[in-house]
N, C-alpha and C positions, 0 to 999 in steps of 0.2 A: 799579902799575908793574911788579911782578914778572911778571904775566901777559903784559904786552906784550913784555918782554925774552924770556920763555919762547917766545912765538910767533915772534919774530924769529930766535932761535937754532934753533928747530925747523925753520923755513923754510930757513935756511942749510944745516943738516945734511941736510935732505931733498933740496935741490937738488944737493948734493955726491953723495949716494948715488944719486940718479936719473941724474946724468950719468955717474958711474963705472960703474954697473951696465948702463946702456944702451950705453956704449962697449964694455964687455967682451962684451956679447951681440951686438954688431955692428948694433944697431938704432938708431932715431932717438930723440932726446930728446923726451919728452912731459910736459906740465904736470899732467895729471890724477893720475897716480901720486904726483907730488911734493906736490900739495895734499892728497891722502889721507894720505900719510906725515906731513905737517905736522900734520894734525888728530890723528892717532894719537899722535905724539910729544908734542904739547901736552897732550892728555888724560892720558897716562901721567905726564908730568912734573908736571902740576897735582895729580893724585891722590897721587903719591908725596910731593910737596912739602907738601901740606896734611895728609896723614895720618901719614906716617912720619918726617918730618924735623922735629925740634923746635928752636926757637931758644933 
């Protein structure tokens, strides 16, 4: 369940970043960078959560 929530939050953060950065650059919104950012944020969050954060 933690991984699903991590993927959802990573996706929301990636969409926000993709929209803001493309608007600031004057370009159009594209989905591929958002999906790549989602994968990166999910992997980083997963490895940090599993290796460095103890419950």
